[in-house]
C-alpha positions as CSV (number, residue, x, y, z in Angstrom):
1,M,-134.9,-2.7,-5.9
2,T,-136.9,0.3,-6.7
3,F,-136.8,3.5,-4.6
4,L,-140.1,5.1,-4.0
5,Q,-140.5,8.7,-4.7
6,E,-142.4,10.8,-2.1
7,N,-145.0,13.2,-3.5
8,N,-146.9,15.3,-1.1
9,G,-146.7,12.7,1.8
10,R,-147.8,9.6,-0.3
11,L,-145.6,7.1,-2.0
12,E,-145.6,6.7,-5.8
13,D,-144.2,4.0,-8.0
14,D,-141.2,4.7,-10.2
15,P,-142.6,5.8,-13.5
16,G,-140.6,3.0,-15.3
17,G,-143.1,0.4,-14.3
18,H,-140.8,-1.5,-11.9
19,P,-142.4,-3.4,-9.0
20,T,-142.6,-1.3,-5.8
21,V,-140.2,-2.1,-3.0
22,V,-139.9,-0.2,0.1
23,V,-136.4,0.7,0.9
24,P,-135.3,1.7,4.4
25,Q,-133.7,5.1,4.9
26,F,-130.5,5.2,2.8
27,D,-127.5,6.4,4.8
28,P,-124.8,7.3,2.4
29,L,-122.3,7.2,5.2
30,D,-123.0,3.6,6.1
31,L,-120.0,1.9,4.6
32,T,-120.5,-1.6,6.1
33,V,-122.6,-2.9,3.3
34,P,-121.4,-2.0,-0.2
35,M,-124.3,-0.5,-2.2
36,E,-124.8,0.4,-5.9
37,V,-127.0,3.5,-6.3
38,L,-128.6,4.5,-9.6
39,L,-129.5,8.1,-9.7
40,R,-131.9,10.0,-11.8
41,G,-131.0,13.6,-11.5
42,D,-129.9,14.0,-7.9
43,K,-132.3,11.5,-6.4
44,P,-131.6,7.8,-6.0
45,I,-133.9,5.5,-8.1
46,V,-132.4,2.0,-7.6
47,I,-130.4,0.8,-4.6
48,T,-128.8,-2.6,-4.9
49,A,-126.6,-4.4,-2.4
50,V,-123.3,-5.4,-4.0
51,S,-121.6,-8.7,-2.9
52,P,-118.2,-7.9,-1.6
53,P,-115.4,-8.9,-4.0
54,A,-114.1,-12.4,-3.5
55,Q,-110.8,-12.6,-1.6
56,V,-108.0,-13.6,-3.7
57,S,-106.1,-16.4,-2.1
58,T,-102.4,-15.8,-2.3
59,P,-100.1,-18.9,-2.2
60,H,-98.1,-19.3,0.9
61,P,-94.8,-17.6,0.5
62,R,-92.1,-20.0,-0.3
63,P,-89.1,-20.2,2.0
64,P,-86.0,-18.7,0.7
65,L,-83.9,-21.3,-1.2
66,K,-81.3,-23.1,0.8
67,T,-77.8,-22.2,-0.1
68,P,-76.0,-25.4,-1.1
69,K,-73.6,-26.7,1.3
70,P,-70.0,-26.5,0.2
71,A,-68.6,-29.8,-1.1
72,P,-66.8,-31.7,1.6
73,A,-63.0,-32.1,1.4
74,F,-63.4,-36.0,1.6
75,Y,-66.3,-38.3,0.8
76,T,-67.0,-41.7,2.2
77,P,-68.1,-44.4,-0.2
78,T,-71.7,-44.2,1.1
79,A,-71.9,-40.4,0.8
80,L,-70.3,-40.5,-2.8
81,A,-72.8,-43.3,-3.8
82,K,-75.6,-41.1,-2.5
83,H,-74.2,-38.1,-4.3
84,W,-73.9,-40.0,-7.7
85,G,-77.1,-42.0,-7.2
86,V,-75.6,-45.5,-7.4
87,C,-75.1,-48.3,-4.9
88,V,-72.2,-48.4,-2.5
89,D,-70.9,-51.6,-4.1
90,K,-70.3,-49.8,-7.3
91,V,-68.2,-47.1,-5.6
92,L,-66.2,-49.8,-3.7
93,R,-65.6,-51.6,-7.1
94,F,-64.2,-48.4,-8.6
95,I,-61.9,-48.2,-5.6
96,H,-60.8,-51.9,-5.8
97,D,-60.3,-51.6,-9.5
98,G,-57.9,-48.6,-9.1
99,E,-60.2,-46.2,-11.1
100,L,-61.1,-44.1,-8.1
101,P,-58.2,-43.2,-5.8
102,A,-59.0,-43.5,-2.1
103,F,-57.2,-44.1,1.2
104,N,-58.0,-46.1,4.2
105,V,-58.4,-44.3,7.6
106,A,-59.1,-47.4,9.6
107,S,-56.5,-48.5,12.2
108,R,-54.0,-51.3,11.4
109,Q,-55.8,-53.7,13.8
110,S,-59.1,-53.2,12.0
111,T,-60.2,-55.7,9.4
112,V,-62.8,-53.4,7.9
113,P,-61.5,-50.7,5.6
114,R,-62.7,-47.1,6.0
115,Y,-62.2,-45.5,2.8
116,R,-62.1,-41.7,2.2
117,I,-62.0,-40.1,-1.3
118,S,-60.7,-36.7,-1.8
119,L,-62.6,-34.0,-3.7
120,D,-59.8,-33.8,-6.3
121,A,-60.1,-37.6,-6.9
122,V,-63.9,-37.3,-7.3
123,C,-63.5,-34.3,-9.9
124,G,-60.8,-36.3,-11.7
125,F,-62.9,-39.4,-11.8
126,E,-66.0,-37.6,-13.1
127,A,-64.0,-35.7,-15.7
128,A,-62.5,-39.0,-17.0
129,H,-65.9,-40.8,-17.0
130,G,-67.9,-38.0,-18.5
131,A,-70.4,-38.7,-21.3
132,C,-68.9,-36.1,-23.5
133,P,-65.1,-35.9,-23.1
134,A,-63.5,-32.6,-23.9
135,G,-61.9,-32.0,-27.2
136,P,-62.5,-33.4,-30.7
137,Q,-63.6,-37.0,-31.1
138,P,-61.3,-39.4,-33.0
139,K,-62.8,-40.6,-36.1
140,A,-63.4,-44.3,-36.5
141,P,-61.4,-45.9,-39.3
142,A,-63.3,-46.3,-42.6
143,R,-64.9,-49.8,-42.9
144,R,-64.1,-51.9,-45.8
145,K,-66.8,-52.8,-48.1
146,K,-67.6,-56.4,-48.8
147,P,-66.8,-57.6,-52.3
148,T,-70.0,-57.9,-54.3
149,G,-70.8,-60.0,-57.3
150,T,-68.7,-63.1,-57.6
151,A,-68.7,-65.1,-60.9
152,A,-70.6,-68.1,-59.4
153,V,-73.4,-66.2,-57.6
154,H,-76.3,-64.6,-59.5
155,H,-78.6,-62.1,-57.9
156,Y,-82.2,-62.2,-59.3
157,F,-83.8,-59.5,-57.1
């Protein structure tokens, strides 16, 4: 937009040859609409409305991390299977094979066992079945080479 200069009661165009646009009275204290004003000397020449800056969307604040629950003193086969990410039958097979020590808390009249596995037994089982056992690995014995080149066989390749 071009601001018109007043000269003895009549309006004149900006000498730069810009199209004439009548601008209402400019109130520098009106802060509701952001404006950009180009001044020549101490007189405003161009007044342009400035679009407000786009609001930056901030992501929703994340809830604080949950503190992990302390490990229980005893696991049930179901809870241990869930903890390890295996089926319950695998945990029961470890118990029945004697690899995982557990004790039965069911009454003597009950025919269904209710196993409980202590935290120490779980830690010992995990240490024994780790993918990388601690300590140096024993070397495999050297393999014997097959005898090559018998007198009756001729190799032509």
